[in-house]
N, CA, C and O atoms as a GROMACS GRO file, in nm:
protein
  408
    1UNK      N    1  -2.999 -12.462  24.520
    1UNK     CA    2  -3.130 -12.400  24.513
    1UNK      C    3  -3.182 -12.414  24.372
    1UNK      O    4  -3.116 -12.376  24.275
    2UNK      N    5  -3.303 -12.468  24.361
    2UNK     CA    6  -3.369 -12.480  24.232
    2UNK      C    7  -3.474 -12.369  24.227
    2UNK      O    8  -3.557 -12.357  24.316
    3UNK      N    9  -3.468 -12.290  24.120
    3UNK     CA   10  -3.560 -12.177  24.107
    3UNK      C   11  -3.612 -12.170  23.965
    3UNK      O   12  -3.571 -12.247  23.878
    4UNK      N   13  -3.701 -12.075  23.942
    4UNK     CA   14  -3.748 -12.048  23.806
    4UNK      C   15  -3.778 -11.899  23.792
    4UNK      O   16  -3.809 -11.830  23.890
    5UNK      N   17  -3.770 -11.852  23.670
    5UNK     CA   18  -3.798 -11.712  23.641
    5UNK      C   19  -3.939 -11.678  23.684
    5UNK      O   20  -4.032 -11.755  23.660
    6UNK      N   21  -3.956 -11.564  23.748
    6UNK     CA   22  -4.087 -11.518  23.790
    6UNK      C   23  -4.134 -11.572  23.923
    6UNK      O   24  -4.245 -11.540  23.966
    7UNK      N   25  -4.054 -11.651  23.989
    7UNK     CA   26  -4.091 -11.710  24.118
    7UNK      C   27  -4.077 -11.603  24.228
    7UNK      O   28  -3.966 -11.562  24.262
    8UNK      N   29  -4.191 -11.559  24.282
    8UNK     CA   30  -4.187 -11.452  24.383
    8UNK      C   31  -4.121 -11.499  24.512
    8UNK      O   32  -4.056 -11.419  24.580
    9UNK      N   33  -4.136 -11.625  24.547
    9UNK     CA   34  -4.072 -11.676  24.668
    9UNK      C   35  -3.920 -11.686  24.650
    9UNK      O   36  -3.844 -11.665  24.744
   10UNK      N   37  -3.877 -11.719  24.529
   10UNK     CA   38  -3.733 -11.720  24.499
   10UNK      C   39  -3.676 -11.579  24.513
   10UNK      O   40  -3.569 -11.559  24.571
   11UNK      N   41  -3.748 -11.483  24.458
   11UNK     CA   42  -3.704 -11.344  24.467
   11UNK      C   43  -3.698 -11.297  24.612
   11UNK      O   44  -3.605 -11.226  24.651
   12UNK      N   45  -3.796 -11.336  24.691
   12UNK     CA   46  -3.796 -11.300  24.833
   12UNK      C   47  -3.677 -11.361  24.904
   12UNK      O   48  -3.614 -11.295  24.987
   13UNK      N   49  -3.644 -11.487  24.872
   13UNK     CA   50  -3.527 -11.551  24.933
   13UNK      C   51  -3.399 -11.476  24.893
   13UNK      O   52  -3.315 -11.448  24.978
   14UNK      N   53  -3.385 -11.446  24.766
   14UNK     CA   54  -3.265 -11.375  24.719
   14UNK      C   55  -3.251 -11.239  24.787
   14UNK      O   56  -3.140 -11.195  24.814
   15UNK      N   57  -3.362 -11.173  24.814
   15UNK     CA   58  -3.358 -11.041  24.877
   15UNK      C   59  -3.324 -11.051  25.026
   15UNK      O   60  -3.240 -10.976  25.076
   16UNK      N   61  -3.388 -11.142  25.097
   16UNK     CA   62  -3.372 -11.151  25.242
   16UNK      C   63  -3.252 -11.235  25.285
   16UNK      O   64  -3.183 -11.200  25.380
   17UNK      N   65  -3.228 -11.344  25.218
   17UNK     CA   66  -3.127 -11.442  25.262
   17UNK      C   67  -3.003 -11.441  25.172
   17UNK      O   68  -2.891 -11.453  25.221
   18UNK      N   69  -3.024 -11.428  25.043
   18UNK     CA   70  -2.916 -11.439  24.946
   18UNK      C   71  -2.788 -11.363  24.980
   18UNK      O   72  -2.680 -11.421  24.974
   19UNK      N   73  -2.797 -11.235  25.017
   19UNK     CA   74  -2.674 -11.160  25.045
   19UNK      C   75  -2.598 -11.208  25.168
   19UNK      O   76  -2.476 -11.196  25.174
   20UNK      N   77  -2.668 -11.262  25.266
   20UNK     CA   78  -2.599 -11.302  25.389
   20UNK      C   79  -2.566 -11.452  25.395
   20UNK      O   80  -2.480 -11.493  25.473
   21UNK      N   81  -2.634 -11.533  25.315
   21UNK     CA   82  -2.616 -11.678  25.322
   21UNK      C   83  -2.468 -11.720  25.318
   21UNK      O   84  -2.426 -11.796  25.405
   22UNK      N   85  -2.388 -11.673  25.221
   22UNK     CA   86  -2.249 -11.720  25.216
   22UNK      C   87  -2.163 -11.676  25.334
   22UNK      O   88  -2.054 -11.728  25.355
   23UNK      N   89  -2.212 -11.579  25.412
   23UNK     CA   90  -2.136 -11.528  25.526
   23UNK      C   91  -2.170 -11.600  25.656
   23UNK      O   92  -2.112 -11.571  25.761
   24UNK      N   93  -2.264 -11.694  25.650
   24UNK     CA   94  -2.310 -11.764  25.770
   24UNK      C   95  -2.238 -11.898  25.785
   24UNK      O   96  -2.182 -11.949  25.689
   25UNK      N   97  -2.238 -11.954  25.906
   25UNK     CA   98  -2.180 -12.088  25.925
   25UNK      C   99  -2.249 -12.193  25.838
   25UNK      O  100  -2.183 -12.284  25.786
   26UNK      N  101  -2.381 -12.180  25.823
   26UNK     CA  102  -2.454 -12.275  25.738
   26UNK      C  103  -2.410 -12.262  25.593
   26UNK      O  104  -2.392 -12.362  25.524
   27UNK      N  105  -2.393 -12.139  25.546
   27UNK     CA  106  -2.350 -12.115  25.410
   27UNK      C  107  -2.208 -12.163  25.384
   27UNK      O  108  -2.178 -12.210  25.274
   28UNK      N  109  -2.122 -12.152  25.484
   28UNK     CA  110  -1.986 -12.203  25.470
   28UNK      C  111  -1.986 -12.356  25.466
   28UNK      O  112  -1.909 -12.416  25.391
   29UNK      N  113  -2.073 -12.418  25.544
   29UNK     CA  114  -2.080 -12.563  25.550
   29UNK      C  115  -2.148 -12.620  25.426
   29UNK      O  116  -2.105 -12.722  25.372
   30UNK      N  117  -2.254 -12.554  25.379
   30UNK     CA  118  -2.332 -12.600  25.264
   30UNK      C  119  -2.342 -12.488  25.162
   30UNK      O  120  -2.445 -12.421  25.155
   31UNK      N  121  -2.236 -12.466  25.082
   31UNK     CA  122  -2.238 -12.358  24.982
   31UNK      C  123  -2.354 -12.376  24.885
   31UNK      O  124  -2.397 -12.488  24.856
   32UNK      N  125  -2.404 -12.265  24.837
   32UNK     CA  126  -2.522 -12.264  24.752
   32UNK      C  127  -2.486 -12.255  24.605
   32UNK      O  128  -2.402 -12.174  24.564
   33UNK      N  129  -2.549 -12.340  24.526
   33UNK     CA  130  -2.548 -12.328  24.380
   33UNK      C  131  -2.692 -12.309  24.338
   33UNK      O  132  -2.782 -12.369  24.397
   34UNK      N  133  -2.715 -12.227  24.237
   34UNK     CA  134  -2.850 -12.200  24.190
   34UNK      C  135  -2.866 -12.259  24.051
   34UNK      O  136  -2.784 -12.237  23.962
   35UNK      N  137  -2.975 -12.337  24.033
   35UNK     CA  138  -3.005 -12.394  23.902
   35UNK      C  139  -3.150 -12.366  23.868
   35UNK      O  140  -3.234 -12.349  23.956
   36UNK      N  141  -3.179 -12.361  23.740
   36UNK     CA  142  -3.315 -12.339  23.693
   36UNK      C  143  -3.388 -12.472  23.689
   36UNK      O  144  -3.331 -12.574  23.650
   37UNK      N  145  -3.514 -12.472  23.730
   37UNK     CA  146  -3.593 -12.595  23.737
   37UNK      C  147  -3.600 -12.665  23.601
   37UNK      O  148  -3.605 -12.788  23.596
   38UNK      N  149  -3.599 -12.590  23.494
   38UNK     CA  150  -3.609 -12.651  23.360
   38UNK      C  151  -3.481 -12.724  23.320
   38UNK      O  152  -3.483 -12.804  23.227
   39UNK      N  153  -3.370 -12.696  23.389
   39UNK     CA  154  -3.243 -12.760  23.356
   39UNK      C  155  -3.223 -12.892  23.428
   39UNK      O  156  -3.134 -12.969  23.391
   40UNK      N  157  -3.302 -12.920  23.530
   40UNK     CA  158  -3.285 -13.043  23.606
   40UNK      C  159  -3.161 -13.035  23.694
   40UNK      O  160  -3.104 -12.928  23.716
   41UNK      N  161  -3.121 -13.150  23.743
   41UNK     CA  162  -3.005 -13.156  23.833
   41UNK      C  163  -2.878 -13.119  23.758
   41UNK      O  164  -2.861 -13.152  23.640
   42UNK      N  165  -2.787 -13.048  23.826
   42UNK     CA  166  -2.659 -13.016  23.763
   42UNK      C  167  -2.580 -13.144  23.733
   42UNK      O  168  -2.606 -13.249  23.792
   43UNK      N  169  -2.486 -13.134  23.643
   43UNK     CA  170  -2.402 -13.249  23.610
   43UNK      C  171  -2.335 -13.301  23.736
   43UNK      O  172  -2.280 -13.224  23.815
   44UNK      N  173  -2.339 -13.431  23.753
   44UNK     CA  174  -2.276 -13.494  23.868
   44UNK      C  175  -2.362 -13.498  23.993
   44UNK      O  176  -2.317 -13.545  24.098
   45UNK      N  177  -2.487 -13.449  23.983
   45UNK     CA  178  -2.578 -13.448  24.097
   45UNK      C  179  -2.702 -13.528  24.062
   45UNK      O  180  -2.756 -13.516  23.952
   46UNK      N  181  -2.748 -13.609  24.156
   46UNK     CA  182  -2.869 -13.687  24.136
   46UNK      C  183  -2.972 -13.650  24.242
   46UNK      O  184  -2.948 -13.668  24.362
   47UNK      N  185  -3.086 -13.597  24.198
   47UNK     CA  186  -3.194 -13.568  24.290
   47UNK      C  187  -3.266 -13.698  24.326
   47UNK      O  188  -3.276 -13.788  24.243
   48UNK      N  189  -3.316 -13.707  24.449
   48UNK     CA  190  -3.387 -13.826  24.493
   48UNK      C  191  -3.522 -13.838  24.423
   48UNK      O  192  -3.571 -13.948  24.400
   49UNK      N  193  -3.582 -13.725  24.390
   49UNK     CA  194  -3.708 -13.722  24.317
   49UNK      C  195  -3.715 -13.590  24.240
   49UNK      O  196  -3.636 -13.499  24.264
   50UNK      N  197  -3.810 -13.582  24.150
   50UNK     CA  198  -3.825 -13.464  24.066
   50UNK      C  199  -3.854 -13.340  24.152
   50UNK      O  200  -3.930 -13.348  24.249
   51UNK      N  201  -3.795 -13.228  24.117
   51UNK     CA  202  -3.824 -13.101  24.183
   51UNK      C  203  -3.948 -13.042  24.116
   51UNK      O  204  -3.951 -13.023  23.994
   52UNK      N  205  -4.050 -13.013  24.197
   52UNK     CA  206  -4.177 -12.964  24.145
   52UNK      C  207  -4.199 -12.818  24.184
   52UNK      O  208  -4.255 -12.740  24.106
   53UNK      N  209  -4.156 -12.780  24.304
   53UNK     CA  210  -4.182 -12.647  24.359
   53UNK      C  211  -4.055 -12.563  24.358
   53UNK      O  212  -3.944 -12.615  24.371
   54UNK      N  213  -4.072 -12.431  24.342
   54UNK     CA  214  -3.957 -12.341  24.356
   54UNK      C  215  -3.990 -12.238  24.462
   54UNK      O  216  -4.104 -12.192  24.472
   55UNK      N  217  -3.891 -12.200  24.539
   55UNK     CA  218  -3.759 -12.260  24.541
   55UNK      C  219  -3.759 -12.394  24.615
   55UNK      O  220  -3.841 -12.418  24.704
   56UNK      N  221  -3.668 -12.480  24.576
   56UNK     CA  222  -3.639 -12.602  24.649
   56UNK      C  223  -3.490 -12.601  24.678
   56UNK      O  224  -3.408 -12.579  24.590
   57UNK      N  225  -3.458 -12.625  24.804
   57UNK     CA  226  -3.318 -12.626  24.849
   57UNK      C  227  -3.279 -12.771  24.869
   57UNK      O  228  -3.330 -12.838  24.959
   58UNK      N  229  -3.188 -12.820  24.786
   58UNK     CA  230  -3.149 -12.960  24.787
   58UNK      C  231  -3.010 -12.972  24.850
   58UNK      O  232  -2.914 -12.911  24.804
   59UNK      N  233  -3.001 -13.053  24.955
   59UNK     CA  234  -2.874 -13.078  25.021
   59UNK      C  235  -2.811 -13.201  24.955
   59UNK      O  236  -2.873 -13.306  24.946
   60UNK      N  237  -2.687 -13.185  24.910
   60UNK     CA  238  -2.620 -13.289  24.832
   60UNK      C  239  -2.491 -13.330  24.902
   60UNK      O  240  -2.417 -13.247  24.953
   61UNK      N  241  -2.466 -13.460  24.904
   61UNK     CA  242  -2.340 -13.514  24.955
   61UNK      C  243  -2.288 -13.615  24.854
   61UNK      O  244  -2.358 -13.711  24.820
   62UNK      N  245  -2.168 -13.594  24.807
   62UNK     CA  246  -2.105 -13.681  24.707
   62UNK      C  247  -2.195 -13.705  24.587
   62UNK      O  248  -2.204 -13.816  24.536
   63UNK      N  249  -2.262 -13.600  24.542
   63UNK     CA  250  -2.343 -13.604  24.422
   63UNK      C  251  -2.484 -13.657  24.439
   63UNK      O  252  -2.561 -13.662  24.343
   64UNK      N  253  -2.520 -13.698  24.561
   64UNK     CA  254  -2.654 -13.752  24.583
   64UNK      C  255  -2.731 -13.665  24.681
   64UNK      O  256  -2.676 -13.616  24.780
   65UNK      N  257  -2.859 -13.647  24.654
   65UNK     CA  258  -2.945 -13.571  24.744
   65UNK      C  259  -2.960 -13.645  24.876
   65UNK      O  260  -2.985 -13.765  24.879
   66UNK      N  261  -2.943 -13.570  24.986
   66UNK     CA  262  -2.963 -13.629  25.119
   66UNK      C  263  -3.071 -13.556  25.198
   66UNK      O  264  -3.108 -13.600  25.307
   67UNK      N  265  -3.122 -13.446  25.144
   67UNK     CA  266  -3.228 -13.372  25.211
   67UNK      C  267  -3.274 -13.257  25.124
   67UNK      O  268  -3.206 -13.217  25.031
   68UNK      N  269  -3.392 -13.204  25.157
   68UNK     CA  270  -3.443 -13.088  25.082
   68UNK      C  271  -3.542 -13.009  25.165
   68UNK      O  272  -3.608 -13.061  25.255
   69UNK      N  273  -3.549 -12.881  25.132
   69UNK     CA  274  -3.651 -12.791  25.184
   69UNK      C  275  -3.729 -12.744  25.062
   69UNK      O  276  -3.671 -12.686  24.970
   70UNK      N  277  -3.859 -12.770  25.060
   70UNK     CA  278  -3.941 -12.727  24.949
   70UNK      C  279  -4.014 -12.600  24.987
   70UNK      O  280  -4.087 -12.595  25.086
   71UNK      N  281  -3.994 -12.497  24.906
   71UNK     CA  282  -4.057 -12.369  24.932
   71UNK      C  283  -3.972 -12.280  25.019
   71UNK      O  284  -3.867 -12.321  25.070
   72UNK      N  285  -4.018 -12.158  25.035
   72UNK     CA  286  -3.951 -12.060  25.121
   72UNK      C  287  -4.054 -12.005  25.217
   72UNK      O  288  -4.138 -11.924  25.179
   73UNK      N  289  -4.049 -12.050  25.345
   73UNK     CA  290  -4.150 -12.011  25.443
   73UNK      C  291  -4.123 -11.877  25.511
   73UNK      O  292  -4.191 -11.842  25.607
   74UNK      N  293  -4.026 -11.803  25.462
   74UNK     CA  294  -3.988 -11.677  25.524
   74UNK      C  295  -3.856 -11.692  25.597
   74UNK      O  296  -3.812 -11.803  25.628
   75UNK      N  297  -3.794 -11.579  25.624
   75UNK     CA  298  -3.660 -11.577  25.681
   75UNK      C  299  -3.650 -11.651  25.814
   75UNK      O  300  -3.559 -11.731  25.834
   76UNK      N  301  -3.742 -11.625  25.906
   76UNK     CA  302  -3.734 -11.687  26.038
   76UNK      C  303  -3.742 -11.839  26.031
   76UNK      O  304  -3.664 -11.907  26.097
   77UNK      N  305  -3.835 -11.891  25.954
   77UNK     CA  306  -3.850 -12.036  25.945
   77UNK      C  307  -3.741 -12.100  25.861
   77UNK      O  308  -3.701 -12.213  25.889
   78UNK      N  309  -3.692 -12.031  25.759
   78UNK     CA  310  -3.590 -12.089  25.672
   78UNK      C  311  -3.467 -12.131  25.752
   78UNK      O  312  -3.419 -12.243  25.738
   79UNK      N  313  -3.417 -12.041  25.836
   79UNK     CA  314  -3.294 -12.072  25.911
   79UNK      C  315  -3.314 -12.192  26.002
   79UNK      O  316  -3.225 -12.276  26.014
   80UNK      N  317  -3.428 -12.202  26.067
   80UNK     CA  318  -3.456 -12.316  26.154
   80UNK      C  319  -3.464 -12.446  26.077
   80UNK      O  320  -3.409 -12.548  26.119
   81UNK      N  321  -3.534 -12.444  25.963
   81UNK     CA  322  -3.544 -12.564  25.881
   81UNK      C  323  -3.408 -12.606  25.826
   81UNK      O  324  -3.376 -12.725  25.823
   82UNK      N  325  -3.329 -12.509  25.784
   82UNK     CA  326  -3.196 -12.540  25.731
   82UNK      C  327  -3.110 -12.602  25.839
   82UNK      O  328  -3.044 -12.704  25.816
   83UNK      N  329  -3.109 -12.542  25.957
   83UNK     CA  330  -3.028 -12.598  26.066
   83UNK      C  331  -3.073 -12.739  26.103
   83UNK      O  332  -2.990 -12.828  26.123
   84UNK      N  333  -3.203 -12.760  26.112
   84UNK     CA  334  -3.253 -12.895  26.144
   84UNK      C  335  -3.210 -12.997  26.040
   84UNK      O  336  -3.170 -13.108  26.074
   85UNK      N  337  -3.217 -12.960  25.912
   85UNK     CA  338  -3.176 -13.052  25.806
   85UNK      C  339  -3.027 -13.080  25.813
   85UNK      O  340  -2.984 -13.195  25.803
   86UNK      N  341  -2.946 -12.975  25.831
   86UNK     CA  342  -2.802 -12.995  25.839
   86UNK      C  343  -2.764 -13.082  25.957
   86UNK      O  344  -2.678 -13.170  25.945
   87UNK      N  345  -2.826 -13.059  26.071
   87UNK     CA  346  -2.795 -13.137  26.191
   87UNK      C  347  -2.840 -13.282  26.177
   87UNK      O  348  -2.772 -13.373  26.225
   88UNK      N  349  -2.952 -13.305  26.111
   88UNK     CA  350  -3.005 -13.440  26.097
   88UNK      C  351  -2.931 -13.522  25.990
   88UNK      O  352  -2.920 -13.644  26.002
   89UNK      N  353  -2.882 -13.455  25.886
   89UNK     CA  354  -2.830 -13.527  25.769
   89UNK      C  355  -2.678 -13.521  25.752
   89UNK      O  356  -2.623 -13.591  25.667
   90UNK      N  357  -2.611 -13.437  25.833
   90UNK     CA  358  -2.467 -13.418  25.814
   90UNK      C  359  -2.396 -13.411  25.950
   90UNK      O  360  -2.457 -13.434  26.055
   91UNK      N  361  -2.270 -13.380  25.945
   91UNK     CA  362  -2.190 -13.363  26.067
   91UNK      C  363  -2.188 -13.218  26.113
   91UNK      O  364  -2.102 -13.180  26.193
   92UNK      N  365  -2.280 -13.138  26.065
   92UNK     CA  366  -2.285 -12.997  26.099
   92UNK      C  367  -2.293 -12.976  26.250
   92UNK      O  368  -2.371 -13.041  26.319
   93UNK      N  369  -2.212 -12.884  26.300
   93UNK     CA  370  -2.213 -12.845  26.440
   93UNK      C  371  -2.238 -12.696  26.446
   93UNK      O  372  -2.172 -12.618  26.377
   94UNK      N  373  -2.335 -12.658  26.528
   94UNK     CA  374  -2.368 -12.516  26.540
   94UNK      C  375  -2.246 -12.437  26.588
   94UNK      O  376  -2.157 -12.493  26.652
   95UNK      N  377  -2.240 -12.309  26.555
   95UNK     CA  378  -2.127 -12.227  26.598
   95UNK      C  379  -2.105 -12.226  26.749
   95UNK      O  380  -1.993 -12.205  26.795
   96UNK      N  381  -2.212 -12.247  26.827
   96UNK     CA  382  -2.195 -12.250  26.973
   96UNK      C  383  -2.140 -12.384  27.021
   96UNK      O  384  -2.120 -12.404  27.140
   97UNK      N  385  -2.114 -12.477  26.925
   97UNK     CA  386  -2.054 -12.605  26.959
   97UNK      C  387  -2.152 -12.717  26.982
   97UNK      O  388  -2.110 -12.832  27.002
   98UNK      N  389  -2.281 -12.689  26.981
   98UNK     CA  390  -2.375 -12.797  27.005
   98UNK      C  391  -2.396 -12.879  26.878
   98UNK      O  392  -2.397 -12.825  26.767
   99UNK      N  393  -2.411 -13.007  26.896
   99UNK     CA  394  -2.432 -13.098  26.783
   99UNK      C  395  -2.576 -13.145  26.784
   99UNK      O  396  -2.655 -13.106  26.870
  100UNK      N  397  -2.608 -13.227  26.690
  100UNK     CA  398  -2.744 -13.280  26.681
  100UNK      C  399  -2.777 -13.360  26.806
  100UNK      O  400  -2.690 -13.424  26.865
  101UNK      N  401  -2.903 -13.355  26.845
  101UNK     CA  402  -2.945 -13.424  26.967
  101UNK      C  403  -2.990 -13.567  26.940
  101UNK      O  404  -3.027 -13.638  27.034
  102UNK      N  405  -2.989 -13.610  26.814
  102UNK     CA  406  -3.035 -13.747  26.786
  102UNK      C  407  -2.920 -13.842  26.774
  102UNK      O  408  -2.941 -13.961  26.750
   0.00000   0.00000   0.00000
């Protein structure tokens, strides 16, 4: 997660999602690291393009970006977007056992 100080959408994400994210199947599959937008990509990570908006959720595999969610559209939409990205870009399987349909 790329954020910046004073970002109201980042704060909303931390309040609504932050406490439960690591306890979810998605959080276990794609653990979250938080970086400040001014710091750029963490060491060993390469973003596909510059991060402009906060929050931006960057999905990384072997140090390379493979997907991202720009912005925080609210709790209901966030989970759907995250699941769609994980299913499309990784081997993620939903807890009910269903896999990606593509």
